[in-house]
C-alpha positions as CSV (number, residue, x, y, z in Angstrom):
1,X,38.9,6.9,-21.4
2,X,40.1,10.2,-22.9
3,X,36.9,11.9,-23.9
4,X,35.8,14.9,-21.9
5,X,32.9,14.1,-19.5
6,X,31.3,17.4,-20.5
7,X,31.2,16.9,-24.3
8,X,27.7,16.9,-25.9
9,X,25.9,18.1,-22.8
10,X,22.4,19.3,-23.5
11,X,21.7,23.0,-23.0
12,X,19.4,22.3,-20.0
13,X,21.8,20.0,-18.3
14,X,22.3,20.7,-14.5
15,X,26.0,19.7,-14.9
16,X,28.2,22.7,-15.1
17,X,30.9,22.1,-17.8
18,X,33.8,23.2,-15.6
19,X,36.3,20.8,-14.2
20,X,37.1,21.4,-10.5
21,X,40.1,20.3,-8.5
22,X,40.3,19.7,-4.7
23,X,41.7,23.2,-4.3
24,X,39.0,25.0,-6.3
25,X,36.4,27.0,-4.4
26,X,32.6,26.5,-4.6
27,X,29.7,28.5,-3.2
28,X,27.1,26.2,-1.6
29,X,25.3,25.5,1.6
30,X,22.4,23.2,2.4
31,X,20.5,23.5,5.7
32,X,17.1,22.8,7.2
33,X,15.9,26.4,7.0
34,X,16.5,26.8,3.3
35,X,13.3,27.0,1.2
36,X,14.3,24.1,-1.0
37,X,15.2,21.7,1.8
38,X,14.7,18.1,0.8
39,X,13.5,19.0,-2.7
40,X,16.5,17.0,-4.2
41,X,15.2,13.9,-2.3
42,X,11.8,14.0,-3.8
43,X,12.8,12.8,-7.3
44,X,15.9,10.5,-7.0
45,X,18.1,8.4,-9.2
46,X,20.7,7.2,-6.7
47,X,23.3,4.6,-7.7
48,X,24.8,2.7,-4.7
49,X,28.4,1.8,-4.2
50,X,29.5,-1.3,-2.2
51,X,30.3,0.7,0.9
52,X,26.9,2.5,0.6
53,X,25.1,-0.8,0.9
54,X,27.3,-2.0,3.7
55,X,26.5,1.1,5.8
56,X,22.8,1.1,4.9
57,X,22.2,-2.5,5.6
58,X,23.8,-2.2,9.0
59,X,21.8,0.9,9.8
60,X,18.6,-0.9,9.0
61,X,19.7,-4.1,10.7
62,X,19.2,-6.2,7.5
63,X,21.2,-8.8,5.8
64,X,22.7,-8.0,2.4
65,X,20.1,-10.1,0.7
66,X,17.2,-8.5,2.6
67,X,18.5,-5.0,1.9
68,X,19.0,-5.7,-1.8
69,X,15.5,-7.2,-2.1
70,X,13.7,-4.5,-0.2
71,X,15.5,-1.3,-1.1
72,X,17.2,-1.7,-4.5
73,X,16.6,-2.3,-8.2
74,X,19.2,-3.6,-10.6
75,X,20.4,-1.8,-13.7
76,X,23.2,-2.3,-16.3
77,X,26.3,-0.1,-16.0
78,X,27.5,-0.7,-19.5
79,X,26.6,-2.2,-22.9
80,X,27.9,-5.6,-21.7
81,X,25.4,-5.6,-18.8
82,X,27.8,-5.1,-15.9
83,X,25.4,-5.1,-12.9
84,X,24.8,-2.1,-10.7
85,X,22.1,-1.3,-8.2
86,X,20.0,1.8,-7.4
87,X,17.7,2.8,-4.5
88,X,14.2,1.5,-5.2
89,X,11.4,4.0,-5.2
90,X,7.6,3.4,-5.3
91,X,6.0,3.1,-8.7
92,X,3.9,6.2,-8.1
93,X,6.4,8.2,-6.1
94,X,10.0,9.0,-7.1
95,X,10.9,10.3,-3.7
96,X,13.7,8.6,-1.7
97,X,12.1,5.9,0.6
98,X,14.4,7.2,3.4
99,X,13.0,10.7,3.4
100,X,10.9,11.5,6.5
101,X,9.0,14.5,7.7
102,X,12.2,16.0,9.3
103,X,14.6,15.0,6.5
104,X,16.8,12.0,5.8
105,X,16.1,9.2,8.2
106,X,19.5,7.5,7.5
107,X,21.5,10.8,7.3
108,X,24.6,9.5,9.2
109,X,24.8,6.6,6.7
110,X,23.5,8.3,3.6
111,X,25.0,7.2,0.2
112,X,28.0,8.7,-1.5
113,X,25.9,10.5,-4.1
114,X,23.9,12.2,-1.4
115,X,27.1,13.2,0.5
116,X,28.6,14.8,-2.7
117,X,25.5,16.8,-3.7
118,X,25.7,19.5,-5.2
119,X,29.1,18.2,-6.4
120,X,29.7,15.3,-8.7
121,X,32.7,13.1,-9.0
122,X,33.9,11.6,-12.3
123,X,37.0,9.3,-12.4
124,X,38.9,8.9,-15.6
125,X,41.8,6.8,-16.7
126,X,43.8,8.4,-19.5
127,X,46.3,6.6,-21.8
128,X,49.4,8.3,-20.5
129,X,48.6,8.5,-16.8
130,X,49.8,6.1,-14.2
131,X,46.7,6.3,-12.1
132,X,43.1,7.4,-12.2
133,X,42.2,11.1,-12.4
134,X,39.4,12.4,-10.2
135,X,37.4,15.3,-11.6
136,X,34.8,17.3,-9.7
137,X,32.0,19.4,-11.1
138,X,29.0,21.4,-9.9
139,X,25.4,20.2,-10.3
140,X,23.0,23.2,-10.5
141,X,19.3,22.1,-10.6
142,X,16.6,24.7,-10.9
143,X,15.1,24.0,-7.5
144,X,18.4,24.2,-5.5
145,X,18.9,27.5,-3.7
146,X,22.0,26.3,-1.9
147,X,24.2,27.9,-4.6
148,X,23.0,31.3,-3.5
149,X,23.9,30.9,0.1
150,X,26.8,33.2,1.2
151,X,29.4,30.6,1.9
152,X,32.5,29.6,0.0
153,X,34.8,26.7,0.6
154,X,37.2,24.4,-1.3
155,X,36.1,21.1,-2.8
156,X,38.5,19.4,-0.4
157,X,36.9,21.1,2.6
158,X,33.4,20.3,1.4
159,X,34.3,16.6,1.0
160,X,35.6,16.5,4.5
161,X,32.5,18.3,5.9
162,X,30.3,15.7,4.2
163,X,32.3,12.7,5.3
164,X,32.7,11.5,1.8
165,X,36.5,10.8,2.0
166,X,36.0,7.5,3.9
167,X,33.5,6.4,1.3
168,X,35.8,7.2,-1.6
169,X,38.8,5.5,0.1
170,X,37.0,2.3,0.7
171,X,35.3,2.2,-2.7
172,X,38.5,3.3,-4.6
173,X,39.5,-0.2,-5.8
174,X,36.0,-1.0,-6.9
175,X,35.9,2.2,-9.0
176,X,39.2,1.2,-10.5
177,X,37.6,-2.1,-11.5
178,X,34.8,-0.3,-13.3
179,X,37.2,2.1,-15.1
180,X,39.5,-0.8,-16.1
181,X,36.5,-2.7,-17.5
182,X,35.4,0.3,-19.5
183,X,38.8,1.2,-20.8
184,X,39.7,-2.4,-21.7
185,X,36.6,-2.7,-23.8
186,X,36.5,-5.8,-26.0
187,X,40.1,-6.8,-25.1
188,X,38.8,-8.8,-22.1
189,X,35.9,-10.2,-24.1
190,X,32.2,-10.2,-23.3
191,X,32.0,-11.3,-19.6
192,X,29.9,-14.4,-19.0
193,X,26.7,-14.5,-17.0
194,X,28.6,-16.3,-14.2
195,X,31.3,-13.5,-14.1
196,X,28.5,-11.0,-13.6
197,X,26.9,-13.1,-10.9
198,X,30.3,-13.2,-9.2
199,X,30.8,-9.4,-9.7
200,X,27.3,-8.8,-8.1
201,X,28.0,-10.9,-5.1
202,X,31.5,-9.5,-4.4
203,X,30.3,-5.9,-4.9
204,X,26.9,-5.8,-3.2
205,X,26.2,-8.9,-1.2
206,X,28.8,-9.0,1.5
207,X,26.9,-11.7,3.5
208,X,27.0,-13.9,0.4
209,X,30.7,-13.1,0.0
210,X,31.4,-14.2,3.6
211,X,29.6,-17.4,3.0
212,X,31.5,-18.0,-0.2
213,X,35.0,-17.5,1.3
214,X,34.2,-20.1,4.0
215,X,32.9,-22.7,1.4
216,X,34.7,-25.8,0.2
217,X,34.8,-24.4,-3.3
218,X,36.9,-21.4,-2.1
219,X,39.2,-23.5,0.0
220,X,39.9,-25.8,-2.9
221,X,41.2,-22.9,-5.0
222,X,42.6,-20.2,-2.8
223,X,45.5,-20.7,-0.3
224,X,44.8,-18.4,2.7
225,X,46.1,-19.3,6.1
226,X,44.1,-18.9,9.3
227,X,45.6,-15.5,10.1
228,X,44.6,-14.1,6.7
229,X,41.1,-15.6,7.0
230,X,40.3,-14.3,10.5
231,X,39.6,-10.6,9.8
232,X,37.5,-11.6,6.8
233,X,35.1,-13.5,9.1
234,X,34.3,-10.5,11.3
235,X,35.4,-7.2,9.7
236,X,33.1,-6.2,6.9
237,X,35.4,-3.5,5.5
238,X,38.3,-5.9,5.3
239,X,36.1,-8.4,3.6
240,X,34.8,-5.8,1.1
241,X,38.3,-4.8,0.1
242,X,39.3,-8.5,-0.2
243,X,36.4,-8.9,-2.5
244,X,37.7,-6.1,-4.7
245,X,41.1,-7.8,-4.9
246,X,39.4,-11.1,-5.8
247,X,37.5,-9.4,-8.6
248,X,40.7,-7.9,-10.0
249,X,42.3,-11.4,-9.9
250,X,39.4,-13.1,-11.6
251,X,38.6,-10.5,-14.2
252,X,42.1,-9.1,-15.0
253,X,44.6,-11.6,-13.7
254,X,46.0,-9.3,-11.1
255,X,47.2,-12.1,-8.8
256,X,47.5,-10.9,-5.2
257,X,45.7,-13.8,-3.5
258,X,47.6,-17.1,-3.5
259,X,46.1,-20.0,-5.4
260,X,46.8,-23.7,-4.7
261,X,48.9,-25.6,-7.2
262,X,46.2,-28.2,-8.0
263,X,43.3,-25.7,-7.8
264,X,42.1,-26.1,-11.4
265,X,42.2,-29.9,-11.3
266,X,40.3,-30.0,-8.0
267,X,37.7,-27.5,-9.2
268,X,37.1,-29.4,-12.4
269,X,36.7,-32.6,-10.4
270,X,34.3,-31.0,-8.0
271,X,32.3,-29.5,-10.8
272,X,32.0,-32.8,-12.6
273,X,30.8,-34.5,-9.5
274,X,28.1,-31.8,-8.9
275,X,26.8,-32.1,-12.5
276,X,26.7,-35.9,-12.3
277,X,24.7,-35.6,-9.1
278,X,22.2,-33.2,-10.7
279,X,22.6,-33.4,-14.5
280,X,19.4,-31.4,-15.2
281,X,20.7,-28.4,-13.3
282,X,24.4,-27.8,-13.8
283,X,24.2,-24.3,-12.3
284,X,22.6,-25.4,-9.0
285,X,25.9,-25.8,-7.2
286,X,27.7,-22.7,-8.7
287,X,30.2,-21.7,-6.0
288,X,32.4,-19.1,-7.7
289,X,34.0,-17.9,-11.0
290,X,35.0,-20.0,-13.9
291,X,38.5,-18.5,-13.7
292,X,41.1,-18.6,-10.9
């Protein structure tokens, strides 16, 4: 991806067409006594990252499936239909469902987008770079008075203040997956429906992922010893990061998880037995990706 993220911006865009680095200084402060407090929460379009969902579902004491069903809506992140999720709002009210009379009711576990505001983050992968390049930019909406508050600080200090560094660190490999998929374009083909189902589970449904790694289907393919499996059973962050590695292996062949020598033969055998047991519904027993 080499195009500027600021090309072809409409004249009324709230995005400021200036790239910012961690050391650049911004003028901004949001606080409860400012006249526009919570205005940005009354008309939202919030995309959730995997770690956002993990924090919110724990905060609300819900399973991943319950949180996704009650508080999110799906959307397509690209032309191929790569699945993403956003916070669900009421049909007649675009306000954040977590906005209360005194502000955000999940503030300590608010999503990445909320932590960054009024900054934005855009990651790019250029042809000649070894890694990804993070670019920051200001978002200046008409209602927001925080830009006129007499406080200046660096982008890096603002990120620390808002606690967004932890979120970015944990989500980094997942963002790399999205960038790699976009930059690869047609070279990896049009992903199958099953690949997208797998991507959705590993990205957003951590309870489903934990169930999957303890299934017979997973054990037939991947060669993990007890010591490697143990943290995945109890530590959600370790499991989330393992899921990102598994996605890289399945989608791009970046093999960091050992695979059993006879994995494909056993998988084909298992699949055949499942279809023979229920020939009218070959997808009923789907237990993972088509690729290993």
